[in-house]
All heavy atoms as an XYZ file, in Angstrom:
829
protein
N     -36.218    -32.746    -70.993
C     -35.325    -32.517    -69.883
C     -33.894    -32.784    -70.343
O     -33.637    -33.726    -71.069
C     -35.690    -33.437    -68.715
C     -34.810    -33.212    -67.522
S     -35.355    -34.033    -65.997
C     -35.811    -35.644    -66.512
N     -32.981    -31.963    -69.897
C     -31.588    -32.104    -70.287
C     -30.953    -33.312    -69.606
O     -31.193    -33.583    -68.441
C     -30.817    -30.843    -69.905
C     -31.289    -29.641    -70.662
C     -30.493    -28.422    -70.229
N     -31.324    -27.264    -70.456
C     -31.678    -26.390    -69.537
N     -31.254    -26.509    -68.313
N     -32.448    -25.382    -69.832
N     -30.090    -34.011    -70.340
C     -29.403    -35.170    -69.801
C     -28.434    -34.732    -68.710
O     -27.743    -33.741    -68.842
C     -28.632    -35.896    -70.923
O     -29.552    -36.203    -71.951
C     -27.994    -37.163    -70.417
N     -28.363    -35.505    -67.629
C     -27.423    -35.218    -66.560
C     -27.926    -34.237    -65.519
O     -27.255    -33.984    -64.531
N     -29.115    -33.668    -65.714
C     -29.660    -32.724    -64.744
C     -30.803    -33.388    -63.980
O     -31.559    -34.165    -64.541
C     -30.164    -31.462    -65.442
C     -29.063    -30.671    -66.107
S     -29.642    -29.080    -66.690
C     -29.935    -28.245    -65.156
N     -30.904    -33.068    -62.692
C     -31.974    -33.599    -61.871
C     -33.143    -32.625    -61.828
O     -32.949    -31.418    -61.865
C     -31.495    -33.785    -60.428
C     -30.570    -34.924    -60.197
C     -30.287    -35.086    -58.709
O     -30.167    -34.113    -57.983
N     -30.187    -36.323    -58.269
N     -34.334    -33.192    -61.736
C     -35.485    -32.349    -61.466
C     -35.463    -32.001    -59.978
O     -34.734    -32.619    -59.193
C     -36.809    -33.064    -61.784
O     -36.962    -34.178    -60.889
C     -36.855    -33.534    -63.233
N     -36.271    -31.047    -59.581
C     -36.357    -30.679    -58.175
C     -36.834    -31.868    -57.348
O     -36.345    -32.112    -56.237
C     -37.291    -29.481    -57.997
C     -37.444    -28.938    -56.593
C     -36.098    -28.517    -56.020
C     -38.399    -27.765    -56.578
N     -37.767    -32.638    -57.865
C     -38.279    -33.811    -57.150
C     -37.171    -34.837    -56.970
O     -37.003    -35.403    -55.883
C     -39.493    -34.430    -57.879
C     -39.899    -35.741    -57.242
C     -40.657    -33.451    -57.894
N     -36.384    -35.098    -58.019
C     -35.277    -36.048    -57.912
C     -34.245    -35.586    -56.885
O     -33.743    -36.387    -56.091
C     -34.608    -36.247    -59.272
C     -35.471    -36.983    -60.266
C     -34.920    -36.897    -61.681
O     -34.241    -35.951    -62.048
N     -35.243    -37.908    -62.483
N     -33.932    -34.289    -56.881
C     -32.973    -33.750    -55.914
C     -33.519    -33.871    -54.491
O     -32.778    -34.210    -53.559
C     -32.654    -32.294    -56.240
N     -34.812    -33.627    -54.315
C     -35.434    -33.750    -53.000
C     -35.359    -35.187    -52.502
O     -35.014    -35.443    -51.351
C     -36.885    -33.278    -53.055
C     -37.571    -33.316    -51.727
C     -37.490    -32.240    -50.871
C     -38.289    -34.428    -51.327
C     -38.115    -32.266    -49.629
C     -38.917    -34.464    -50.102
C     -38.822    -33.383    -49.251
N     -35.676    -36.148    -53.383
C     -35.638    -37.553    -52.986
C     -34.223    -37.991    -52.633
O     -34.018    -38.753    -51.691
C     -36.229    -38.436    -54.085
C     -37.732    -38.283    -54.300
C     -38.185    -39.104    -55.497
C     -38.517    -38.657    -53.063
N     -33.233    -37.497    -53.374
C     -31.837    -37.817    -53.055
C     -31.461    -37.224    -51.700
O     -30.768    -37.868    -50.900
C     -30.911    -37.288    -54.141
N     -31.911    -36.022    -51.416
C     -31.635    -35.386    -50.125
C     -32.305    -36.131    -48.985
O     -31.781    -36.184    -47.871
C     -32.114    -33.933    -50.131
O     -31.357    -33.171    -51.023
N     -33.453    -36.721    -49.255
C     -34.170    -37.433    -48.195
C     -33.391    -38.646    -47.710
O     -33.552    -39.067    -46.567
C     -35.567    -37.844    -48.663
O     -35.506    -38.869    -49.622
N     -32.538    -39.188    -48.556
C     -31.694    -40.314    -48.156
C     -30.470    -39.802    -47.394
O     -30.129    -40.299    -46.324
C     -31.263    -41.139    -49.394
C     -30.240    -42.196    -49.013
C     -32.470    -41.770    -50.059
N     -29.813    -38.795    -47.938
C     -28.571    -38.287    -47.352
C     -28.785    -37.495    -46.063
O     -27.932    -37.491    -45.185
C     -27.853    -37.388    -48.359
O     -27.576    -38.091    -49.540
N     -29.900    -36.796    -45.973
C     -30.142    -35.891    -44.843
C     -31.459    -36.209    -44.148
O     -32.231    -35.309    -43.816
C     -30.157    -34.434    -45.334
C     -28.909    -34.037    -46.062
C     -28.902    -33.930    -47.444
C     -27.748    -33.773    -45.368
C     -27.754    -33.563    -48.125
C     -26.590    -33.408    -46.035
C     -26.591    -33.301    -47.414
N     -31.729    -37.479    -43.887
C     -33.044    -37.905    -43.401
C     -33.493    -37.208    -42.122
O     -34.681    -37.009    -41.920
C     -33.076    -39.420    -43.210
O     -32.165    -39.801    -42.189
N     -32.575    -36.817    -41.260
C     -32.954    -36.181    -39.993
C     -32.914    -34.661    -40.050
O     -33.260    -33.994    -39.082
C     -32.056    -36.691    -38.865
C     -32.188    -38.176    -38.602
C     -33.624    -38.615    -38.335
O     -34.338    -38.006    -37.547
N     -34.054    -39.671    -39.013
N     -32.500    -34.081    -41.182
C     -32.458    -32.627    -41.321
C     -33.840    -32.088    -41.699
O     -34.648    -32.778    -42.302
C     -31.440    -32.210    -42.391
C     -30.022    -32.440    -41.982
N     -29.413    -33.664    -42.110
C     -29.107    -31.605    -41.449
C     -28.165    -33.580    -41.675
N     -27.954    -32.345    -41.256
N     -34.073    -30.846    -41.374
C     -35.359    -30.212    -41.655
C     -35.560    -30.028    -43.161
O     -34.713    -29.472    -43.851
C     -35.420    -28.858    -40.955
O     -36.659    -28.259    -41.195
N     -36.694    -30.501    -43.661
C     -37.031    -30.374    -45.079
C     -37.999    -29.219    -45.305
O     -37.915    -28.521    -46.307
C     -37.649    -31.667    -45.589
N     -38.935    -29.036    -44.393
C     -39.946    -27.991    -44.497
C     -40.008    -27.262    -43.165
O     -40.164    -27.891    -42.120
C     -41.332    -28.579    -44.829
C     -41.319    -29.291    -46.170
C     -42.406    -27.506    -44.804
C     -42.582    -30.057    -46.484
N     -39.861    -25.954    -43.220
C     -39.996    -25.129    -42.014
C     -40.963    -23.995    -42.324
O     -40.789    -23.289    -43.304
C     -38.647    -24.540    -41.605
C     -37.651    -25.574    -41.133
C     -36.334    -24.957    -40.681
O     -36.245    -23.722    -40.605
O     -35.409    -25.721    -40.422
N     -41.976    -23.856    -41.488
C     -42.955    -22.797    -41.669
C     -42.716    -21.693    -40.649
O     -42.071    -21.900    -39.619
C     -44.366    -23.358    -41.535
C     -44.721    -24.478    -42.516
C     -46.131    -24.965    -42.269
C     -44.548    -24.022    -43.948
N     -43.250    -20.520    -40.933
C     -43.035    -19.348    -40.083
C     -43.542    -19.554    -38.659
O     -42.999    -18.973    -37.719
C     -43.694    -18.123    -40.705
N     -44.552    -20.408    -38.481
C     -45.108    -20.614    -37.142
C     -44.293    -21.591    -36.300
O     -44.682    -21.958    -35.199
C     -46.561    -21.079    -37.225
C     -46.721    -22.440    -37.893
O     -45.711    -23.055    -38.277
O     -47.873    -22.890    -38.020
N     -43.129    -22.034    -36.831
C     -42.259    -22.942    -36.092
C     -42.468    -24.403    -36.420
O     -41.708    -25.263    -35.985
N     -43.480    -24.729    -37.207
C     -43.746    -26.110    -37.603
C     -42.676    -26.562    -38.585
O     -42.325    -25.838    -39.507
C     -45.132    -26.211    -38.258
C     -45.492    -27.598    -38.689
C     -45.965    -28.518    -37.776
C     -45.351    -27.984    -40.010
C     -46.306    -29.807    -38.171
C     -45.684    -29.263    -40.412
C     -46.162    -30.170    -39.485
N     -42.144    -27.761    -38.391
C     -41.155    -28.281    -39.336
C     -41.273    -29.795    -39.444
O     -41.768    -30.461    -38.532
C     -39.740    -27.891    -38.914
O     -39.367    -28.566    -37.748
N     -40.838    -30.308    -40.567
C     -40.785    -31.746    -40.816
C     -39.419    -32.081    -41.381
O     -38.876    -31.338    -42.194
C     -41.861    -32.164    -41.826
C     -43.310    -32.058    -41.385
C     -44.235    -32.292    -42.558
C     -43.598    -33.058    -40.278
N     -38.873    -33.237    -40.968
C     -37.581    -33.644    -41.504
C     -37.794    -34.437    -42.797
O     -38.902    -34.864    -43.112
C     -36.795    -34.447    -40.478
S     -37.477    -36.065    -40.088
N     -36.718    -34.634    -43.556
C     -36.804    -35.342    -44.833
C     -37.401    -36.738    -44.674
O     -38.148    -37.204    -45.522
C     -35.418    -35.447    -45.479
C     -34.980    -34.187    -46.172
C     -34.104    -33.294    -45.552
C     -35.426    -33.889    -47.447
C     -33.695    -32.142    -46.197
C     -35.024    -32.738    -48.093
C     -34.158    -31.869    -47.465
O     -33.762    -30.727    -48.100
N     -37.051    -37.432    -43.582
C     -37.573    -38.785    -43.371
C     -39.091    -38.775    -43.303
O     -39.753    -39.667    -43.798
C     -37.001    -39.382    -42.091
C     -37.553    -40.764    -41.778
C     -37.064    -41.297    -40.453
O     -36.255    -40.668    -39.787
N     -37.555    -42.440    -40.065
N     -39.665    -37.738    -42.698
C     -41.119    -37.669    -42.541
C     -41.844    -37.359    -43.839
O     -42.982    -37.780    -44.020
C     -41.491    -36.618    -41.499
C     -41.065    -36.982    -40.120
N     -40.860    -36.060    -39.144
C     -40.784    -38.178    -39.560
C     -40.483    -36.662    -38.036
N     -40.435    -37.948    -38.268
N     -41.217    -36.609    -44.728
C     -41.917    -36.195    -45.942
C     -41.497    -36.962    -47.181
O     -42.107    -36.820    -48.225
C     -41.770    -34.677    -46.192
C     -42.409    -33.901    -45.063
C     -40.326    -34.280    -46.368
N     -40.454    -37.781    -47.070
C     -39.999    -38.531    -48.240
C     -41.068    -39.511    -48.696
O     -41.626    -40.258    -47.908
C     -38.717    -39.303    -47.928
O     -38.395    -40.152    -49.005
N     -41.326    -39.506    -49.983
C     -42.315    -40.439    -50.537
C     -41.741    -41.838    -50.647
O     -42.455    -42.788    -50.890
C     -42.779    -39.937    -51.904
C     -43.446    -38.566    -51.876
C     -43.727    -38.101    -53.291
C     -44.719    -38.593    -51.068
N     -40.413    -41.973    -50.467
C     -39.774    -43.277    -50.549
C     -39.566    -43.934    -49.197
O     -39.177    -45.079    -49.123
C     -38.399    -43.140    -51.220
C     -38.464    -42.845    -52.671
C     -37.087    -42.898    -53.254
N     -37.125    -42.646    -54.677
C     -36.065    -42.415    -55.403
N     -34.877    -42.388    -54.849
N     -36.162    -42.206    -56.686
N     -39.763    -43.190    -48.130
C     -39.508    -43.727    -46.796
C     -40.423    -44.921    -46.540
O     -41.630    -44.826    -46.717
C     -39.753    -42.647    -45.740
O     -39.532    -43.166    -44.457
N     -39.857    -46.064    -46.124
C     -40.687    -47.252    -45.919
C     -41.628    -47.140    -44.727
O     -42.631    -47.807    -44.649
C     -39.662    -48.361    -45.687
C     -38.444    -47.665    -45.204
C     -38.459    -46.301    -45.851
N     -41.289    -46.272    -43.791
C     -42.165    -46.110    -42.630
C     -42.167    -44.642    -42.215
O     -41.251    -43.902    -42.521
C     -41.705    -46.963    -41.461
C     -40.336    -46.583    -40.942
C     -39.955    -47.458    -39.749
N     -38.718    -47.009    -39.185
C     -38.575    -46.003    -38.337
N     -39.626    -45.325    -37.943
N     -37.398    -45.659    -37.861
N     -43.195    -44.259    -41.558
C     -43.269    -42.902    -41.034
C     -43.696    -42.994    -39.577
O     -44.622    -43.737    -39.247
C     -44.246    -42.023    -41.846
O     -44.269    -40.737    -41.254
C     -45.624    -42.598    -41.918
N     -43.006    -42.291    -38.680
C     -43.359    -42.404    -37.273
C     -44.690    -41.731    -36.917
O     -45.236    -41.993    -35.868
C     -42.194    -41.709    -36.567
C     -41.610    -40.801    -37.584
C     -41.865    -41.430    -38.913
N     -45.194    -40.887    -37.777
C     -46.445    -40.181    -37.496
C     -47.530    -40.667    -38.445
O     -47.462    -40.435    -39.650
C     -46.240    -38.671    -37.657
C     -45.094    -38.071    -36.831
C     -44.867    -36.620    -37.208
C     -45.385    -38.210    -35.350
N     -48.550    -41.372    -37.932
C     -49.583    -41.950    -38.810
C     -50.258    -40.945    -39.732
O     -50.571    -41.270    -40.871
C     -50.584    -42.553    -37.826
C     -49.840    -42.729    -36.554
C     -48.782    -41.665    -36.535
N     -50.496    -39.712    -39.264
C     -51.198    -38.749    -40.108
C     -50.350    -38.324    -41.308
O     -50.877    -37.850    -42.304
C     -51.646    -37.541    -39.299
C     -50.537    -36.752    -38.700
N     -49.942    -37.097    -37.510
C     -49.898    -35.652    -39.136
C     -48.987    -36.235    -37.231
N     -48.935    -35.353    -38.196
N     -49.019    -38.516    -41.247
C     -48.192    -38.164    -42.398
C     -48.428    -39.101    -43.578
O     -48.265    -38.704    -44.724
C     -46.711    -38.147    -42.018
C     -46.290    -36.992    -41.127
C     -44.811    -37.079    -40.803
C     -46.612    -35.658    -41.772
N     -48.821    -40.334    -43.301
C     -49.167    -41.248    -44.390
C     -50.367    -40.700    -45.153
O     -50.402    -40.732    -46.381
C     -49.461    -42.641    -43.843
C     -49.771    -43.719    -44.877
C     -48.614    -43.858    -45.865
C     -50.053    -45.033    -44.204
N     -51.328    -40.134    -44.437
C     -52.483    -39.522    -45.088
C     -52.062    -38.307    -45.909
O     -52.586    -38.088    -46.996
C     -53.527    -39.125    -44.051
C     -54.136    -40.305    -43.348
C     -55.049    -39.895    -42.210
O     -54.963    -38.784    -41.700
N     -55.924    -40.804    -41.810
N     -51.113    -37.536    -45.398
C     -50.609    -36.374    -46.137
C     -49.938    -36.839    -47.418
O     -50.158    -36.278    -48.491
C     -49.645    -35.541    -45.265
C     -48.937    -34.485    -46.087
C     -50.391    -34.911    -44.101
N     -49.101    -37.865    -47.319
C     -48.447    -38.413    -48.519
C     -49.476    -38.841    -49.554
O     -49.340    -38.557    -50.730
C     -47.589    -39.625    -48.163
C     -46.328    -39.311    -47.458
C     -45.563    -40.584    -47.249
N     -44.498    -40.399    -46.305
C     -43.780    -41.364    -45.814
N     -44.023    -42.615    -46.162
N     -42.812    -41.120    -44.968
N     -50.508    -39.555    -49.101
C     -51.532    -40.036    -50.032
C     -52.280    -38.863    -50.666
O     -52.603    -38.902    -51.848
C     -52.508    -40.982    -49.314
C     -51.855    -42.266    -48.813
S     -50.946    -43.180    -50.093
C     -52.265    -43.641    -51.164
N     -52.544    -37.817    -49.906
C     -53.205    -36.625    -50.430
C     -52.366    -35.973    -51.521
O     -52.865    -35.628    -52.593
C     -53.477    -35.634    -49.299
C     -54.058    -34.291    -49.708
C     -55.472    -34.466    -50.225
C     -54.025    -33.323    -48.541
N     -51.061    -35.826    -51.268
C     -50.165    -35.208    -52.248
C     -50.068    -36.069    -53.502
O     -50.150    -35.564    -54.628
C     -48.767    -34.962    -51.636
C     -47.766    -34.554    -52.703
C     -48.850    -33.905    -50.550
N     -49.913    -37.376    -53.328
C     -49.835    -38.274    -54.492
C     -51.133    -38.253    -55.287
O     -51.114    -38.261    -56.522
C     -49.504    -39.693    -54.043
C     -48.095    -39.908    -53.524
C     -47.949    -41.312    -52.947
C     -47.072    -39.674    -54.624
N     -52.260    -38.215    -54.599
C     -53.549    -38.158    -55.301
C     -53.690    -36.841    -56.068
O     -54.132    -36.829    -57.221
C     -54.716    -38.327    -54.324
C     -56.050    -38.291    -54.987
N     -56.515    -39.327    -55.769
C     -56.994    -37.328    -55.026
C     -57.705    -39.005    -56.256
N     -58.014    -37.797    -55.819
N     -53.296    -35.732    -55.434
C     -53.375    -34.431    -56.117
C     -52.481    -34.424    -57.351
O     -52.877    -33.910    -58.407
C     -52.979    -33.310    -55.158
N     -51.287    -35.005    -57.254
C     -50.387    -35.091    -58.408
C     -51.010    -35.934    -59.508
O     -50.940    -35.593    -60.699
C     -49.039    -35.667    -57.982
N     -51.654    -37.032    -59.125
C     -52.311    -37.903    -60.098
C     -53.442    -37.158    -60.803
O     -53.588    -37.251    -62.024
C     -52.835    -39.151    -59.386
C     -53.579    -40.097    -60.274
C     -53.044    -41.034    -61.106
C     -54.996    -40.199    -60.419
N     -54.048    -41.713    -61.754
C     -55.255    -41.213    -61.349
C     -56.073    -39.523    -59.838
C     -56.539    -41.574    -61.730
C     -57.350    -39.880    -60.213
C     -57.582    -40.904    -61.146
N     -54.243    -36.411    -60.036
C     -55.350    -35.645    -60.630
C     -54.809    -34.610    -61.611
O     -55.341    -34.449    -62.722
C     -56.203    -34.972    -59.527
C     -57.165    -33.958    -60.121
C     -56.964    -36.021    -58.724
N     -53.746    -33.919    -61.237
C     -53.143    -32.934    -62.146
C     -52.673    -33.608    -63.440
O     -52.910    -33.093    -64.536
C     -51.974    -32.223    -61.463
C     -52.350    -31.235    -60.363
C     -51.118    -30.836    -59.567
C     -53.032    -30.008    -60.957
N     -52.020    -34.746    -63.298
C     -51.544    -35.468    -64.490
C     -52.712    -35.935    -65.356
O     -52.651    -35.852    -66.584
C     -50.674    -36.652    -64.067
N     -53.784    -36.400    -64.717
C     -54.971    -36.836    -65.469
C     -55.628    -35.682    -66.211
O     -56.296    -35.885    -67.220
C     -56.001    -37.478    -64.518
C     -55.580    -38.788    -63.929
C     -55.746    -39.935    -64.853
N     -57.173    -40.135    -65.137
C     -57.625    -40.988    -66.022
N     -56.805    -41.716    -66.706
N     -58.901    -41.109    -66.229
N     -55.445    -34.466    -65.690
C     -55.987    -33.278    -66.347
C     -54.999    -32.689    -67.355
O     -55.190    -31.568    -67.822
C     -56.402    -32.230    -65.313
C     -57.733    -32.529    -64.700
N     -57.884    -33.342    -63.610
C     -58.983    -32.138    -65.051
C     -59.157    -33.428    -63.304
N     -59.853    -32.717    -64.170
N     -53.944    -33.424    -67.644
C     -53.055    -33.029    -68.724
C     -51.787    -32.285    -68.334
O     -51.044    -31.852    -69.210
N     -51.521    -32.108    -67.038
C     -50.277    -31.446    -66.642
C     -49.105    -32.343    -67.035
O     -49.087    -33.520    -66.713
C     -50.249    -31.147    -65.127
C     -48.884    -30.622    -64.701
C     -51.336    -30.150    -64.771
N     -48.182    -31.743    -67.782
C     -47.008    -32.475    -68.257
C     -45.753    -31.736    -67.844
O     -45.809    -30.672    -67.238
C     -47.063    -32.614    -69.779
C     -48.251    -33.406    -70.265
C     -48.292    -33.471    -71.773
O     -47.410    -32.989    -72.468
N     -49.348    -34.071    -72.297
N     -44.619    -32.302    -68.197
C     -43.325    -31.745    -67.847
C     -43.245    -30.272    -68.226
O     -43.519    -29.901    -69.370
C     -42.213    -32.527    -68.546
C     -40.786    -32.185    -68.141
C     -40.567    -32.467    -66.661
C     -39.805    -32.957    -68.979
N     -42.945    -29.443    -67.240
C     -42.728    -28.009    -67.367
C     -43.979    -27.185    -67.654
O     -43.882    -26.005    -67.972
C     -41.623    -27.712    -68.383
C     -40.283    -28.313    -67.988
C     -39.172    -27.979    -68.962
O     -39.396    -27.196    -69.902
O     -38.079    -28.515    -68.773
N     -45.170    -27.777    -67.553
C     -46.395    -26.983    -67.672
C     -46.529    -26.094    -66.440
O     -46.258    -26.526    -65.316
C     -47.638    -27.883    -67.750
C     -47.845    -28.493    -69.117
O     -47.170    -28.063    -70.066
O     -48.682    -29.409    -69.219
N     -46.960    -24.853    -66.644
C     -47.172    -23.926    -65.528
C     -48.533    -24.196    -64.891
O     -49.533    -24.327    -65.587
C     -47.095    -22.491    -66.019
N     -48.547    -24.297    -63.569
C     -49.779    -24.508    -62.804
C     -49.845    -23.417    -61.742
O     -48.941    -23.283    -60.922
C     -49.795    -25.897    -62.135
C     -51.051    -26.076    -61.296
C     -49.677    -27.001    -63.178
N     -50.917    -22.639    -61.763
C     -51.072    -21.551    -60.789
C     -51.520    -22.117    -59.444
O     -52.398    -22.969    -59.387
C     -52.100    -20.543    -61.284
S     -51.589    -19.715    -62.790
N     -50.888    -21.639    -58.384
C     -51.206    -22.069    -57.023
C     -51.460    -20.815    -56.199
O     -50.661    -19.882    -56.219
C     -50.043    -22.881    -56.408
C     -50.361    -23.282    -54.981
C     -49.726    -24.100    -57.254
N     -52.567    -20.800    -55.486
C     -52.886    -19.655    -54.640
C     -53.406    -20.146    -53.306
O     -53.904    -21.265    -53.196
C     -53.913    -18.720    -55.311
O     -54.063    -17.555    -54.518
C     -55.240    -19.398    -55.522
N     -53.273    -19.336    -52.312
C     -53.741    -19.694    -50.980
C     -52.874    -19.051    -49.924
O     -51.904    -18.360    -50.225
N     -53.244    -19.293    -48.679
C     -52.468    -18.762    -47.569
C     -51.138    -19.511    -47.467
O     -51.074    -20.710    -47.747
C     -53.230    -18.922    -46.254
C     -54.495    -18.093    -46.225
O     -54.521    -17.046    -46.906
O     -55.450    -18.479    -45.532
N     -50.108    -18.788    -47.045
C     -48.828    -19.441    -46.832
C     -49.000    -20.446    -45.698
O     -49.644    -20.177    -44.704
C     -47.757    -18.420    -46.452
C     -47.397    -17.493    -47.583
C     -46.329    -16.495    -47.179
O     -45.843    -16.541    -46.037
O     -45.990    -15.658    -48.015
N     -48.446    -21.598    -45.879
C     -48.561    -22.626    -44.855
C     -48.352    -23.996    -45.463
O     -47.956    -24.140    -46.626
N     -48.622    -25.009    -44.682
C     -48.369    -26.374    -45.107
C     -49.184    -26.759    -46.339
O     -48.667    -27.421    -47.238
C     -48.659    -27.340    -43.951
C     -48.294    -28.798    -44.195
C     -46.814    -28.951    -44.524
C     -48.662    -29.649    -43.003
N     -50.437    -26.336    -46.422
C     -51.260    -26.679    -47.580
C     -50.667    -26.106    -48.864
O     -50.681    -26.761    -49.908
C     -52.699    -26.210    -47.379
C     -53.698    -26.672    -48.425
C     -53.708    -28.192    -48.544
C     -55.081    -26.170    -48.103
N     -50.107    -24.901    -48.789
C     -49.459    -24.302    -49.963
C     -48.237    -25.132    -50.364
O     -48.035    -25.423    -51.548
C     -49.051    -22.862    -49.676
C     -48.264    -22.212    -50.796
S     -49.185    -21.973    -52.315
C     -49.835    -20.369    -52.015
N     -47.432    -25.520    -49.391
C     -46.241    -26.332    -49.679
C     -46.647    -27.665    -50.296
O     -46.067    -28.105    -51.299
C     -45.404    -26.555    -48.403
C     -44.271    -27.548    -48.653
C     -44.843    -25.238    -47.891
N     -47.663    -28.308    -49.737
C     -48.119    -29.593    -50.275
C     -48.678    -29.437    -51.683
O     -48.474    -30.314    -52.536
C     -49.159    -30.212    -49.340
C     -48.658    -30.558    -47.939
C     -49.800    -31.092    -47.087
C     -47.501    -31.535    -47.985
N     -49.349    -28.345    -51.954
C     -49.852    -28.079    -53.303
C     -48.697    -27.935    -54.287
O     -48.749    -28.463    -55.400
C     -50.693    -26.802    -53.313
O     -51.789    -26.922    -52.458
N     -47.669    -27.230    -53.872
C     -46.497    -27.052    -54.735
C     -45.811    -28.383    -55.003
O     -45.409    -28.661    -56.134
C     -45.534    -26.054    -54.096
C     -46.098    -24.654    -54.027
C     -45.306    -23.728    -53.129
O     -44.474    -24.152    -52.343
N     -45.582    -22.434    -53.237
N     -45.702    -29.226    -53.977
C     -45.084    -30.547    -54.153
C     -45.909    -31.388    -55.124
O     -45.351    -32.069    -56.003
C     -44.916    -31.266    -52.796
C     -44.492    -32.713    -52.990
C     -43.905    -30.529    -51.926
N     -47.227    -31.338    -55.017
C     -48.086    -32.106    -55.928
C     -47.880    -31.663    -57.374
O     -47.802    -32.498    -58.281
C     -49.548    -31.959    -55.525
N     -47.771    -30.364    -57.594
C     -47.532    -29.845    -58.951
C     -46.198    -30.367    -59.473
O     -46.094    -30.824    -60.621
C     -47.559    -28.299    -58.969
C     -47.070    -27.761    -60.300
C     -48.955    -27.784    -58.665
N     -45.170    -30.320    -58.642
C     -43.850    -30.790    -59.060
C     -43.858    -32.290    -59.355
O     -43.254    -32.743    -60.331
C     -42.805    -30.466    -57.988
C     -42.541    -28.980    -57.765
C     -41.643    -28.775    -56.551
C     -41.934    -28.333    -58.998
N     -44.547    -33.074    -58.525
C     -44.634    -34.514    -58.764
C     -45.360    -34.827    -60.064
O     -45.048    -35.821    -60.725
C     -45.331    -35.213    -57.597
C     -44.519    -35.360    -56.317
C     -45.390    -35.901    -55.197
C     -43.324    -36.261    -56.541
N     -46.313    -33.993    -60.433
C     -47.037    -34.190    -61.693
C     -46.179    -33.801    -62.894
O     -46.526    -34.103    -64.030
C     -48.329    -33.389    -61.689
N     -45.048    -33.130    -62.633
C     -44.160    -32.737    -63.717
C     -44.247    -31.261    -64.059
O     -43.476    -30.765    -64.875
N     -45.196    -30.569    -63.473
C     -45.373    -29.155    -63.782
C     -44.466    -28.261    -62.969
O     -43.675    -28.722    -62.151
N     -44.580    -26.983    -63.232
C     -43.895    -25.993    -62.405
C     -44.981    -25.075    -61.843
O     -45.922    -24.720    -62.527
C     -42.848    -25.217    -63.191
S     -43.474    -24.291    -64.586
N     -44.868    -24.767    -60.560
C     -45.917    -23.978    -59.932
C     -45.641    -22.495    -60.078
O     -44.513    -22.053    -60.090
C     -46.124    -24.366    -58.467
C     -44.955    -24.057    -57.567
C     -44.844    -22.823    -56.947
C     -43.973    -25.001    -57.337
C     -43.778    -22.534    -56.124
C     -42.893    -24.725    -56.514
C     -42.802    -23.491    -55.911
O     -41.739    -23.208    -55.101
N     -46.723    -21.750    -60.226
C     -46.662    -20.297    -60.321
C     -47.485    -19.764    -59.160
O     -48.708    -19.849    -59.171
C     -47.247    -19.792    -61.659
C     -47.203    -18.272    -61.722
C     -46.539    -20.436    -62.838
N     -46.813    -19.241    -58.106
C     -47.579    -18.736    -56.971
C     -48.299    -17.433    -57.329
O     -47.711    -16.542    -57.938
C     -46.512    -18.512    -55.896
C     -45.237    -18.359    -56.637
C     -45.380    -19.128    -57.918
N     -49.563    -17.367    -56.995
C     -50.358    -16.170    -57.254
C     -50.806    -15.559    -55.937
O     -51.239    -16.266    -55.038
C     -51.603    -16.510    -58.077
C     -51.385    -16.996    -59.496
C     -52.735    -17.297    -60.139
C     -50.641    -15.971    -60.319
N     -50.728    -14.244    -55.844
C     -51.231    -13.518    -54.690
C     -52.467    -12.750    -55.134
O     -52.367    -11.754    -55.864
C     -50.168    -12.563    -54.147
C     -50.597    -11.879    -52.854
O     -51.799    -11.935    -52.516
O     -49.728    -11.291    -52.200
N     -53.632    -13.217    -54.726
C     -54.884    -12.612    -55.171
C     -55.124    -11.245    -54.543
O     -56.032    -10.538    -54.938
C     -56.043    -13.551    -54.867
C     -55.988    -14.901    -55.586
C     -57.172    -15.763    -55.181
C     -55.933    -14.715    -57.093
N     -54.320    -10.869    -53.558
C     -54.466     -9.569    -52.911
C     -53.781     -8.448    -53.687
O     -54.013     -7.276    -53.424
C     -53.881     -9.615    -51.491
C     -54.525    -10.666    -50.609
C     -56.029    -10.500    -50.457
O     -56.514     -9.394    -50.295
N     -56.744    -11.594    -50.520
N     -52.932     -8.806    -54.650
C     -52.246     -7.779    -55.437
C     -53.219     -7.123    -56.410
O     -54.136     -7.766    -56.911
C     -51.082     -8.395    -56.203
C     -49.916     -8.905    -55.360
C     -48.873     -9.567    -56.239
C     -49.289     -7.783    -54.551
N     -52.996     -5.848    -56.722
C     -53.872     -5.196    -57.719
C     -53.657     -5.816    -59.099
O     -52.637     -6.425    -59.379
C     -53.416     -3.727    -57.695
C     -52.140     -3.696    -56.946
C     -52.002     -4.957    -56.168
N     -54.638     -5.636    -59.971
C     -54.595     -6.228    -61.309
C     -53.527     -5.637    -62.201
O     -53.159     -6.209    -63.199
C     -55.959     -6.089    -61.984
C     -57.028     -6.935    -61.352
C     -58.334     -6.819    -62.105
O     -58.330     -6.500    -63.307
O     -59.368     -7.065    -61.486
N     -53.021     -4.459    -61.892
C     -52.068     -3.760    -62.765
C     -50.877     -4.583    -63.027
O     -50.013     -4.953    -62.490
C     -51.652     -2.440    -62.168
C     -52.802     -1.655    -61.655
C     -52.384     -0.391    -60.918
O     -51.228     -0.239    -60.530
O     -53.253      0.446    -60.762
């Protein structure tokens, strides 16, 4: 990693402090979460189920790292657009990898 540059995860964590009440994730169906709710550094979360989401993302990142994902490794992610896709992408980034979204509906060409 180049000196003086932030990773996407580092930039996100910095934003979670500066913009805690601003929207961090917005989905097409109108669902949104603010930085305070999704920050992995936040000491408390007002929604109990978000703690479970955080633990799921951290566990997925740990599993990816245990399987050898390192800084800048490409990890393919596929699935329906939605919160699970976003959480999968965050887990890949936390593990140090970069996600490659795949659309299985596209032709092989």
